[in-house]
All heavy atoms as an XYZ file, in Angstrom:
765
protein
N      80.013    -65.760    -66.866
C      79.781    -65.674    -68.299
C      81.050    -65.437    -69.079
O      81.165    -65.867    -70.202
C      78.802    -64.517    -68.591
C      77.391    -64.846    -68.277
S      76.714    -66.416    -68.927
C      76.651    -66.078    -70.687
N      82.026    -64.764    -68.449
C      83.324    -64.596    -69.067
C      84.021    -65.937    -69.358
O      84.532    -66.120    -70.436
N      84.035    -66.837    -68.405
C      84.621    -68.093    -68.589
C      83.818    -68.954    -69.617
O      84.431    -69.604    -70.488
C      84.685    -68.872    -67.304
N      82.535    -68.872    -69.605
C      81.712    -69.543    -70.551
C      81.935    -69.080    -71.970
O      82.075    -69.905    -72.911
C      80.203    -69.392    -70.148
C      79.215    -70.171    -70.954
C      79.372    -71.709    -70.605
C      77.820    -69.773    -70.675
N      81.988    -67.787    -72.224
C      82.197    -67.289    -73.569
C      83.639    -67.533    -74.010
O      83.814    -67.659    -75.231
C      81.888    -65.741    -73.642
O      82.724    -65.064    -72.741
C      80.453    -65.506    -73.394
N      84.556    -67.679    -73.098
C      85.930    -67.941    -73.456
C      86.284    -69.372    -73.769
O      87.041    -69.712    -74.635
C      86.883    -67.418    -72.409
N      85.574    -70.275    -73.053
C      85.916    -71.715    -73.145
C      84.928    -72.621    -73.776
O      85.247    -73.749    -74.064
C      86.304    -72.197    -71.737
C      87.409    -71.433    -71.089
N      88.680    -71.547    -71.563
C      87.397    -70.560    -70.068
C      89.494    -70.714    -70.831
N      88.738    -70.195    -69.923
N      83.671    -72.182    -73.964
C      82.643    -73.015    -74.542
C      82.993    -73.310    -76.035
O      83.407    -72.370    -76.704
C      81.289    -72.383    -74.405
C      80.078    -73.246    -74.625
C      80.015    -74.307    -73.538
C      78.818    -72.423    -74.598
N      82.886    -74.513    -76.500
C      83.225    -74.783    -77.903
C      82.318    -74.020    -78.821
O      81.191    -73.681    -78.519
C      82.921    -76.298    -78.028
C      83.062    -76.867    -76.638
C      82.596    -75.732    -75.730
N      82.851    -73.723    -80.030
C      82.128    -72.881    -81.032
C      80.810    -73.568    -81.402
O      79.882    -72.818    -81.813
C      82.959    -72.705    -82.258
C      84.115    -71.732    -82.053
O      83.974    -70.845    -81.113
O      85.141    -71.830    -82.734
N      80.660    -74.827    -81.319
C      79.430    -75.554    -81.727
C      78.226    -75.121    -80.840
O      77.108    -75.271    -81.326
C      79.635    -77.035    -81.683
N      78.512    -74.588    -79.693
C      77.357    -74.195    -78.813
C      76.857    -72.788    -79.127
O      75.893    -72.358    -78.545
C      77.848    -74.287    -77.351
C      78.025    -75.663    -76.918
N      77.044    -76.559    -76.638
C      79.201    -76.365    -76.739
C      77.521    -77.678    -76.293
N      78.885    -77.632    -76.333
N      77.589    -72.017    -79.996
C      77.188    -70.678    -80.339
C      76.536    -70.643    -81.752
O      76.902    -71.491    -82.547
C      78.389    -69.737    -80.328
C      79.027    -69.499    -78.990
C      80.057    -70.196    -78.555
C      78.452    -68.515    -78.113
C      80.605    -69.990    -77.322
C      78.977    -68.318    -76.931
C      80.097    -69.067    -76.461
N      75.681    -69.730    -81.984
C      75.212    -69.451    -83.325
C      76.310    -68.771    -84.078
O      77.334    -68.417    -83.512
C      73.921    -68.608    -83.284
N      76.107    -68.581    -85.355
C      77.163    -67.938    -86.185
C      77.395    -66.483    -85.631
O      76.467    -65.678    -85.487
C      76.706    -67.846    -87.635
C      77.761    -67.202    -88.524
C      77.308    -67.231    -89.964
O      76.445    -68.036    -90.326
O      77.879    -66.445    -90.730
N      78.623    -66.156    -85.271
C      78.924    -64.878    -84.742
C      78.540    -64.722    -83.269
O      78.649    -63.680    -82.700
N      78.052    -65.795    -82.669
C      77.474    -65.690    -81.317
C      78.522    -65.459    -80.243
O      78.213    -64.857    -79.217
N      79.755    -66.011    -80.424
C      80.745    -65.806    -79.351
C      81.050    -64.301    -79.174
O      81.183    -63.837    -78.054
C      82.028    -66.526    -79.704
C      83.093    -66.452    -78.577
C      84.346    -67.212    -78.890
N      84.148    -68.611    -79.144
C      84.075    -69.551    -78.191
N      84.177    -69.260    -76.945
N      83.909    -70.811    -78.581
N      81.159    -63.551    -80.284
C      81.405    -62.134    -80.184
C      80.216    -61.426    -79.544
O      80.408    -60.527    -78.700
C      81.703    -61.576    -81.563
C      83.001    -62.189    -82.158
C      81.772    -60.052    -81.603
C      83.243    -61.906    -83.589
N      79.041    -61.823    -79.887
C      77.870    -61.168    -79.251
C      77.788    -61.499    -77.806
O      77.500    -60.632    -76.997
C      76.550    -61.663    -79.960
C      76.399    -61.169    -81.307
S      74.839    -61.528    -82.163
C      74.054    -62.763    -81.305
N      78.115    -62.717    -77.409
C      78.119    -63.143    -76.015
C      79.198    -62.369    -75.223
O      78.934    -61.898    -74.065
C      78.299    -64.660    -75.815
N      80.315    -62.183    -75.847
C      81.377    -61.338    -75.161
C      80.921    -59.902    -74.973
O      81.258    -59.295    -73.929
C      82.699    -61.403    -75.934
C      83.410    -62.686    -75.773
C      84.773    -62.676    -76.464
N      85.399    -63.939    -76.321
C      86.309    -64.413    -77.186
N      86.680    -63.712    -78.192
N      86.891    -65.623    -76.940
N      80.316    -59.390    -75.961
C      79.768    -58.033    -75.878
C      78.749    -57.865    -74.787
O      78.754    -56.947    -73.925
C      79.180    -57.530    -77.153
O      80.141    -57.478    -78.200
N      77.869    -58.845    -74.653
C      76.851    -58.821    -73.571
C      77.524    -58.967    -72.199
O      77.136    -58.333    -71.220
C      75.839    -59.984    -73.801
N      78.518    -59.836    -72.165
C      79.263    -60.031    -70.895
C      79.964    -58.774    -70.484
O      80.003    -58.389    -69.316
C      80.256    -61.215    -71.097
C      80.973    -61.645    -69.819
S      82.589    -60.901    -69.522
C      83.426    -61.078    -71.055
N      80.520    -58.025    -71.419
C      81.162    -56.795    -71.081
C      80.150    -55.754    -70.562
O      80.440    -55.096    -69.599
C      81.870    -56.138    -72.351
C      83.189    -56.880    -72.728
O      83.752    -57.562    -71.879
O      83.626    -56.680    -73.881
N      79.017    -55.675    -71.242
C      77.997    -54.802    -70.788
C      77.502    -55.155    -69.371
O      77.310    -54.264    -68.492
C      76.794    -54.801    -71.779
C      75.578    -54.042    -71.273
S      75.811    -52.233    -71.283
C      75.335    -51.882    -72.972
N      77.320    -56.457    -69.173
C      76.835    -56.933    -67.841
C      77.886    -56.593    -66.762
O      77.527    -56.132    -65.678
C      76.663    -58.450    -67.937
C      76.148    -59.061    -66.668
C      75.962    -60.596    -66.829
O      76.044    -61.118    -67.948
N      75.797    -61.267    -65.740
N      79.129    -56.724    -67.095
C      80.192    -56.460    -66.100
C      80.216    -54.925    -65.754
O      80.254    -54.592    -64.583
C      81.536    -56.846    -66.669
C      82.698    -56.504    -65.690
S      84.322    -56.758    -66.438
C      84.300    -55.481    -67.714
N      80.192    -54.080    -66.744
C      80.249    -52.635    -66.544
C      79.013    -52.129    -65.713
O      79.116    -51.260    -64.885
C      80.476    -51.837    -67.767
C      81.889    -52.056    -68.298
C      82.237    -52.677    -69.413
C      83.082    -51.608    -67.691
N      83.608    -52.673    -69.559
C      84.118    -52.021    -68.507
C      83.352    -50.901    -66.507
C      85.455    -51.710    -68.183
C      84.701    -50.650    -66.243
C      85.741    -51.050    -67.027
N      77.894    -52.677    -66.114
C      76.635    -52.266    -65.437
C      76.657    -52.700    -63.969
O      76.194    -52.036    -63.063
C      75.354    -52.750    -66.162
C      75.207    -52.238    -67.560
C      75.037    -50.738    -67.619
O      74.392    -50.153    -66.819
N      75.640    -50.124    -68.653
N      77.226    -53.915    -63.734
C      77.308    -54.432    -62.396
C      78.241    -53.604    -61.569
O      77.942    -53.335    -60.383
N      79.347    -53.212    -62.143
C      80.287    -52.309    -61.380
C      79.633    -50.979    -61.081
O      79.732    -50.484    -59.933
C      81.588    -52.114    -62.212
C      82.389    -53.451    -62.258
C      82.481    -50.988    -61.592
C      83.546    -53.473    -63.213
N      78.893    -50.440    -62.057
C      78.197    -49.183    -61.790
C      77.124    -49.352    -60.731
O      76.991    -48.382    -59.868
C      77.537    -48.746    -63.125
N      76.430    -50.442    -60.660
C      75.399    -50.670    -59.649
C      76.055    -50.806    -58.276
O      75.567    -50.239    -57.305
C      74.578    -51.909    -59.933
C      73.515    -51.751    -60.964
C      72.845    -53.108    -61.251
C      72.389    -50.816    -60.466
N      77.246    -51.441    -58.193
C      77.955    -51.522    -56.951
C      78.393    -50.075    -56.462
O      78.261    -49.754    -55.345
C      79.175    -52.441    -57.030
C      78.878    -53.922    -57.065
C      80.084    -54.676    -57.372
C      78.261    -54.340    -55.717
N      78.874    -49.320    -57.369
C      79.356    -48.005    -57.092
C      78.192    -47.138    -56.658
O      78.335    -46.313    -55.633
C      80.033    -47.352    -58.310
N      77.087    -47.224    -57.335
C      75.857    -46.475    -56.907
C      75.394    -46.861    -55.505
O      75.077    -46.028    -54.722
C      74.736    -46.729    -57.903
C      74.750    -45.983    -59.178
C      73.742    -46.590    -60.137
C      74.555    -44.543    -58.977
N      75.405    -48.173    -55.293
C      74.995    -48.626    -53.944
C      75.885    -48.183    -52.839
O      75.414    -47.792    -51.730
N      77.166    -48.203    -53.076
C      78.108    -47.732    -52.057
C      78.126    -46.207    -51.932
O      78.210    -45.706    -50.763
C      79.514    -48.178    -52.422
C      79.813    -49.709    -52.348
C      81.140    -50.036    -52.890
C      79.625    -50.198    -50.970
N      77.971    -45.514    -53.018
C      77.996    -44.064    -52.947
C      76.726    -43.440    -52.406
O      76.723    -42.317    -51.924
N      75.626    -44.147    -52.479
C      74.307    -43.600    -52.042
C      73.799    -44.232    -50.798
O      72.660    -44.045    -50.424
C      73.255    -43.777    -53.203
C      73.585    -43.022    -54.506
C      72.543    -43.432    -55.518
C      73.541    -41.524    -54.239
N      74.602    -45.019    -50.144
C      74.159    -45.764    -48.905
C      73.528    -44.799    -47.918
O      74.204    -43.853    -47.397
C      75.354    -46.496    -48.292
N      72.258    -45.015    -47.668
C      71.583    -44.221    -46.645
C      71.096    -42.818    -47.103
O      70.456    -42.091    -46.410
N      71.433    -42.499    -48.408
C      71.089    -41.143    -48.952
C      70.253    -41.241    -50.189
O      70.402    -40.485    -51.112
C      72.301    -40.316    -49.156
C      73.123    -40.104    -47.925
C      74.375    -39.348    -48.253
N      75.182    -40.289    -49.143
C      76.391    -39.944    -49.606
N      76.916    -38.768    -49.295
N      77.081    -40.802    -50.323
N      69.385    -42.250    -50.237
C      68.664    -42.421    -51.483
C      67.318    -41.734    -51.462
O      66.832    -41.326    -50.392
C      68.410    -43.956    -51.763
O      67.658    -44.477    -50.657
C      69.739    -44.706    -51.872
N      66.767    -41.507    -52.611
C      65.396    -41.023    -52.737
C      64.663    -41.939    -53.829
O      65.340    -42.825    -54.378
C      65.372    -39.562    -53.089
C      66.104    -39.204    -54.393
O      66.061    -40.003    -55.347
N      66.837    -38.152    -54.387
N      63.495    -41.611    -54.082
C      62.751    -42.453    -54.993
C      63.299    -42.498    -56.417
O      63.293    -43.511    -57.118
C      61.276    -42.045    -55.025
C      60.499    -42.433    -53.858
C      59.089    -42.105    -53.991
N      58.376    -42.430    -52.776
C      57.122    -42.269    -52.559
N      56.382    -41.719    -53.477
N      56.559    -42.632    -51.445
N      63.817    -41.345    -56.869
C      64.381    -41.272    -58.226
C      65.634    -42.179    -58.348
O      65.778    -42.902    -59.293
C      64.747    -39.790    -58.559
C      65.467    -39.737    -59.903
C      63.552    -38.944    -58.553
N      66.508    -42.165    -57.268
C      67.661    -43.062    -57.319
C      67.260    -44.534    -57.231
O      67.864    -45.372    -57.946
C      68.571    -42.711    -56.141
C      69.419    -41.491    -56.325
C      69.467    -40.545    -55.362
C      70.165    -41.288    -57.498
C      70.226    -39.379    -55.497
C      70.890    -40.175    -57.678
C      70.929    -39.186    -56.693
N      66.323    -44.816    -56.395
C      65.837    -46.191    -56.251
C      65.226    -46.666    -57.604
O      65.526    -47.829    -58.022
C      64.827    -46.380    -55.160
C      65.435    -46.207    -53.755
C      64.261    -46.219    -52.702
C      66.390    -47.302    -53.455
N      64.403    -45.866    -58.200
C      63.819    -46.237    -59.457
C      64.836    -46.378    -60.565
O      64.829    -47.363    -61.312
C      62.724    -45.193    -59.850
C      61.859    -45.509    -61.105
C      61.095    -46.728    -60.927
C      60.948    -44.352    -61.366
N      65.793    -45.460    -60.611
C      66.904    -45.569    -61.595
C      67.757    -46.767    -61.442
O      68.058    -47.507    -62.327
N      68.089    -47.080    -60.180
C      68.931    -48.226    -59.863
C      68.236    -49.528    -60.187
O      68.838    -50.474    -60.807
N      66.960    -49.619    -59.841
C      66.165    -50.799    -60.177
C      66.025    -50.970    -61.727
O      66.134    -52.048    -62.243
C      64.829    -50.789    -59.496
S      64.837    -51.050    -57.741
N      65.840    -49.857    -62.351
C      65.794    -49.907    -63.847
C      67.084    -50.358    -64.475
O      67.044    -51.054    -65.475
N      68.192    -49.930    -63.932
C      69.456    -50.405    -64.487
C      69.653    -51.923    -64.286
O      70.027    -52.607    -65.183
C      70.669    -49.693    -63.771
C      72.056    -50.312    -64.122
C      70.700    -48.219    -64.183
N      69.224    -52.377    -63.129
C      69.228    -53.821    -62.883
C      68.359    -54.613    -63.878
O      68.812    -55.523    -64.516
C      68.859    -54.168    -61.493
C      68.814    -55.633    -61.089
C      70.199    -56.274    -61.177
C      68.317    -55.769    -59.675
N      67.106    -54.156    -63.958
C      66.158    -54.843    -64.924
C      66.626    -54.727    -66.370
O      66.603    -55.713    -67.123
C      64.731    -54.253    -64.653
C      63.810    -54.758    -65.821
C      64.185    -54.654    -63.325
N      67.062    -53.511    -66.773
C      67.529    -53.307    -68.075
C      68.752    -54.188    -68.453
O      68.824    -54.692    -69.538
N      69.627    -54.301    -67.507
C      70.850    -55.097    -67.750
C      70.483    -56.607    -67.979
O      70.967    -57.256    -68.890
C      71.823    -54.952    -66.565
O      72.234    -53.617    -66.461
C      73.074    -55.840    -66.810
N      69.597    -57.073    -67.109
C      69.149    -58.474    -67.207
C      68.421    -58.703    -68.542
O      68.703    -59.663    -69.220
C      68.325    -58.877    -66.012
C      67.635    -60.255    -66.220
C      69.086    -58.926    -64.710
N      67.548    -57.793    -68.881
C      66.831    -57.934    -70.159
C      67.698    -57.836    -71.350
O      67.656    -58.647    -72.263
C      65.682    -56.923    -70.192
C      64.535    -57.222    -69.213
S      63.306    -55.890    -69.319
C      62.584    -56.223    -70.873
N      68.524    -56.844    -71.376
C      69.372    -56.539    -72.520
C      70.379    -57.705    -72.714
O      70.439    -58.311    -73.795
C      70.128    -55.251    -72.389
C      71.088    -54.976    -73.555
C      70.578    -54.505    -74.764
C      72.435    -55.227    -73.448
C      71.424    -54.311    -75.808
C      73.274    -55.003    -74.483
C      72.785    -54.530    -75.701
N      71.157    -58.029    -71.682
C      72.122    -59.048    -71.769
C      71.482    -60.443    -71.988
O      72.034    -61.204    -72.755
C      73.026    -59.075    -70.522
S      74.047    -57.602    -70.376
N      70.351    -60.680    -71.338
C      69.635    -62.001    -71.600
C      69.248    -62.101    -73.081
O      69.324    -63.180    -73.638
N      68.711    -61.065    -73.593
C      68.341    -61.105    -75.045
C      69.478    -61.299    -75.926
O      69.410    -62.115    -76.915
N      70.590    -60.705    -75.646
C      71.779    -60.931    -76.463
C      72.363    -62.287    -76.292
O      72.679    -62.958    -77.251
C      72.856    -59.840    -76.202
C      74.115    -60.115    -76.985
C      72.309    -58.406    -76.554
N      72.376    -62.785    -75.004
C      72.836    -64.170    -74.830
C      71.916    -65.091    -75.551
O      72.438    -66.106    -76.170
C      72.834    -64.536    -73.376
C      73.933    -63.853    -72.540
C      73.635    -63.319    -71.261
C      75.202    -63.762    -73.011
C      74.606    -62.681    -70.484
C      76.197    -63.134    -72.260
C      75.870    -62.625    -71.026
O      76.866    -62.005    -70.235
N      70.591    -64.914    -75.579
C      69.688    -65.833    -76.266
C      70.042    -65.822    -77.721
O      70.049    -66.945    -78.341
C      68.272    -65.371    -75.965
C      67.296    -66.246    -76.670
O      67.304    -67.452    -76.566
N      66.366    -65.677    -77.435
N      70.232    -64.711    -78.349
C      70.559    -64.629    -79.745
C      71.914    -65.253    -80.003
O      72.061    -65.972    -81.042
C      70.541    -63.155    -80.243
O      69.264    -62.584    -79.969
C      70.843    -63.096    -81.666
N      72.899    -65.073    -79.128
C      74.244    -65.606    -79.356
C      74.189    -67.172    -79.257
O      74.964    -67.793    -80.052
C      75.181    -65.100    -78.225
N      73.380    -67.727    -78.440
C      73.326    -69.192    -78.347
C      72.374    -69.833    -79.301
O      72.617    -70.964    -79.746
C      73.047    -69.582    -76.910
C      74.191    -69.316    -75.935
C      74.038    -68.353    -74.984
C      75.404    -70.002    -76.046
C      75.071    -68.093    -74.084
C      76.430    -69.729    -75.204
C      76.279    -68.724    -74.225
N      71.279    -69.168    -79.569
C      70.234    -69.866    -80.437
C      70.232    -69.363    -81.858
O      69.798    -70.038    -82.722
C      68.834    -69.632    -79.863
O      68.509    -68.267    -79.914
C      68.707    -70.117    -78.455
N      70.713    -68.138    -82.090
C      70.698    -67.564    -83.432
C      69.381    -66.941    -83.756
O      69.210    -66.399    -84.917
N      68.394    -66.985    -82.879
C      67.106    -66.350    -83.158
C      67.044    -64.932    -82.789
O      67.319    -64.569    -81.691
C      65.973    -67.129    -82.357
C      65.814    -68.570    -82.810
N      66.218    -69.590    -82.014
C      65.350    -69.062    -83.956
C      65.975    -70.745    -82.686
N      65.461    -70.430    -83.845
N      66.733    -64.101    -83.774
C      66.704    -62.647    -83.535
C      65.296    -62.158    -83.305
O      64.998    -60.967    -83.258
C      67.259    -61.889    -84.794
C      68.681    -62.213    -85.015
N      69.709    -61.655    -84.339
C      69.239    -63.053    -85.912
C      70.900    -62.088    -84.761
N      70.613    -62.989    -85.728
N      64.319    -63.046    -83.120
C      62.985    -62.703    -83.051
C      62.455    -62.064    -81.780
O      61.289    -61.685    -81.630
N      63.254    -62.054    -80.769
C      62.843    -61.490    -79.470
C      63.028    -60.013    -79.416
O      63.891    -59.418    -80.046
C      63.457    -62.213    -78.272
C      64.995    -61.996    -78.263
O      65.434    -60.897    -78.433
N      65.714    -63.030    -77.956
N      62.252    -59.327    -78.619
C      62.351    -57.920    -78.426
C      62.848    -57.593    -77.068
O      62.745    -56.472    -76.618
C      60.955    -57.260    -78.664
C      60.436    -57.433    -80.009
N      61.027    -56.884    -81.130
C      59.377    -58.182    -80.460
C      60.316    -57.296    -82.207
N      59.329    -58.081    -81.797
N      63.437    -58.581    -76.425
C      63.921    -58.371    -75.065
C      65.159    -57.427    -75.039
O      65.160    -56.531    -74.208
C      64.300    -59.741    -74.395
C      63.113    -60.612    -74.337
C      64.895    -59.545    -73.025
C      63.357    -62.035    -73.914
N      66.070    -57.559    -75.864
C      67.287    -56.755    -75.868
C      66.944    -55.280    -76.101
O      67.446    -54.388    -75.382
C      68.304    -57.280    -76.831
N      66.164    -54.924    -77.161
C      65.844    -53.539    -77.320
C      65.072    -52.894    -76.181
O      65.323    -51.749    -75.812
C      65.010    -53.511    -78.628
C      65.339    -54.753    -79.326
C      65.648    -55.784    -78.257
N      64.151    -53.667    -75.623
C      63.405    -53.130    -74.497
C      64.365    -52.943    -73.286
O      64.297    -51.958    -72.599
C      62.237    -54.069    -74.058
C      61.584    -53.646    -72.775
C      61.210    -54.086    -75.265
N      65.220    -53.921    -73.042
C      66.232    -53.766    -71.965
C      67.146    -52.583    -72.149
O      67.505    -51.875    -71.216
N      67.543    -52.382    -73.396
C      68.415    -51.233    -73.743
C      67.690    -49.938    -73.484
O      68.275    -48.899    -72.983
N      66.402    -49.901    -73.790
C      65.611    -48.697    -73.527
C      65.488    -48.463    -72.035
O      65.562    -47.328    -71.549
C      64.243    -48.820    -74.111
O      64.311    -48.960    -75.529
N      65.294    -49.568    -71.258
C      65.220    -49.450    -69.802
C      66.537    -48.851    -69.265
O      66.539    -47.976    -68.342
C      65.039    -50.814    -69.156
C      63.642    -51.191    -68.751
C      62.812    -51.757    -69.710
C      63.145    -50.848    -67.538
C      61.499    -52.095    -69.349
C      61.869    -51.169    -67.188
C      61.030    -51.811    -68.092
N      67.677    -49.312    -69.800
C      69.000    -48.738    -69.416
C      69.128    -47.287    -69.650
O      69.555    -46.509    -68.803
C      70.106    -49.538    -70.122
C      70.397    -50.947    -69.567
C      71.385    -51.689    -70.490
C      70.992    -50.844    -68.162
N      68.786    -46.824    -70.851
C      68.820    -45.440    -71.223
C      67.963    -44.598    -70.253
O      68.445    -43.582    -69.698
C      68.452    -45.200    -72.653
C      69.497    -45.869    -73.610
C      68.262    -43.737    -72.962
C      69.050    -45.944    -75.044
N      66.783    -44.985    -70.134
C      65.833    -44.253    -69.283
C      66.245    -44.281    -67.836
O      66.230    -43.239    -67.096
C      64.370    -44.809    -69.402
C      63.853    -44.518    -70.783
C      63.443    -44.223    -68.349
C      62.585    -45.305    -71.146
N      66.796    -45.415    -67.361
C      67.275    -45.487    -65.973
C      68.450    -44.609    -65.732
O      68.553    -43.935    -64.712
C      67.549    -46.923    -65.625
O      66.434    -47.717    -65.764
N      69.409    -44.548    -66.701
C      70.548    -43.728    -66.486
C      70.146    -42.236    -66.492
O      70.718    -41.375    -65.821
C      71.677    -44.008    -67.479
C      72.439    -45.238    -67.067
C      72.359    -46.472    -67.663
C      73.308    -45.370    -65.955
N      73.193    -47.356    -66.963
C      73.780    -46.711    -65.956
C      73.771    -44.467    -64.995
C      74.697    -47.179    -64.967
C      74.639    -44.933    -64.042
C      75.113    -46.255    -64.032
N      69.203    -41.897    -67.321
C      68.686    -40.514    -67.333
C      67.984    -40.204    -65.985
O      68.177    -39.082    -65.510
C      67.642    -40.316    -68.523
C      68.290    -40.297    -69.884
C      67.155    -40.303    -70.943
C      69.214    -39.122    -70.049
N      67.244    -41.125    -65.470
C      66.653    -40.918    -64.124
C      67.764    -40.697    -63.073
O      67.622    -39.795    -62.188
C      65.798    -42.113    -63.713
C      64.354    -42.177    -64.209
C      63.750    -43.476    -63.858
C      63.579    -41.003    -63.651
N      68.803    -41.437    -63.090
C      69.861    -41.267    -62.136
C      70.557    -39.946    -62.338
O      70.893    -39.282    -61.355
C      70.931    -42.367    -62.324
C      70.482    -43.769    -61.822
C      71.423    -44.850    -62.253
C      70.276    -43.752    -60.311
N      70.690    -39.489    -63.590
C      71.276    -38.093    -63.836
C      70.317    -37.014    -63.222
O      70.835    -36.100    -62.618
C      71.461    -37.913    -65.322
N      69.072    -37.217    -63.389
C      68.076    -36.278    -62.826
C      68.157    -36.268    -61.293
O      68.200    -35.234    -60.659
C      66.656    -36.569    -63.318
C      65.613    -35.837    -62.464
C      66.497    -36.299    -64.735
N      68.346    -37.455    -60.706
C      68.497    -37.583    -59.297
C      69.733    -36.861    -58.760
O      69.701    -36.170    -57.758
N      70.835    -36.966    -59.522
C      72.073    -36.271    -59.116
C      71.941    -34.780    -59.264
O      72.335    -34.003    -58.418
C      73.260    -36.728    -60.033
C      73.813    -38.016    -59.531
C      73.698    -39.268    -60.153
C      74.570    -38.230    -58.371
N      74.340    -40.200    -59.430
C      74.881    -39.633    -58.360
C      74.986    -37.409    -57.333
C      75.649    -40.218    -57.308
C      75.807    -38.035    -56.348
C      76.085    -39.355    -56.329
N      71.197    -34.296    -60.305
C      70.997    -32.892    -60.493
C      70.132    -32.309    -59.352
O      70.334    -31.210    -58.874
C      70.430    -32.578    -61.848
C      71.420    -32.772    -62.947
S      70.854    -32.213    -64.611
C      69.392    -33.140    -64.803
N      69.106    -33.093    -58.941
C      68.253    -32.658    -57.844
C      68.943    -32.614    -56.542
O      68.556    -31.809    -55.669
C      67.038    -33.595    -57.752
C      66.070    -33.409    -58.954
C      64.949    -34.369    -58.860
N      63.947    -33.905    -57.920
C      62.983    -34.650    -57.424
N      62.837    -35.900    -57.881
N      62.145    -34.167    -56.529
N      69.953    -33.439    -56.370
C      70.811    -33.433    -55.101
C      71.625    -32.166    -54.983
O      71.904    -31.721    -53.918
C      71.657    -34.639    -55.032
C      71.018    -35.813    -54.376
C      72.004    -36.984    -54.346
N      72.794    -36.866    -53.106
C      73.862    -37.582    -52.928
N      74.346    -38.365    -53.870
N      74.529    -37.488    -51.766
N      72.115    -31.723    -56.140
C      73.084    -30.603    -56.135
C      72.455    -29.253    -55.855
O      71.308    -28.984    -55.981
C      73.878    -30.541    -57.439
């Protein structure tokens, strides 16, 4: 997505879409790095709270970034995918925090 947002001609984006797509790409990258770190840090020591939180981060990232990409390319703001995905991310990170507190 980084290469796509950097090199795709402006005609393929809605007005202001390139900036939105870059923001979604940044969010996707940081959430992906966080998921990798979680997977490596919790290998073999997971519980249901961690699994639920990690799955929620994955689903939330796909929904949030997908909704923002859709808006960036089509210009249609009518979907509720991005806000629901953002809510998934918030709740999932809170679940992961609870999981860490329960471990300590």
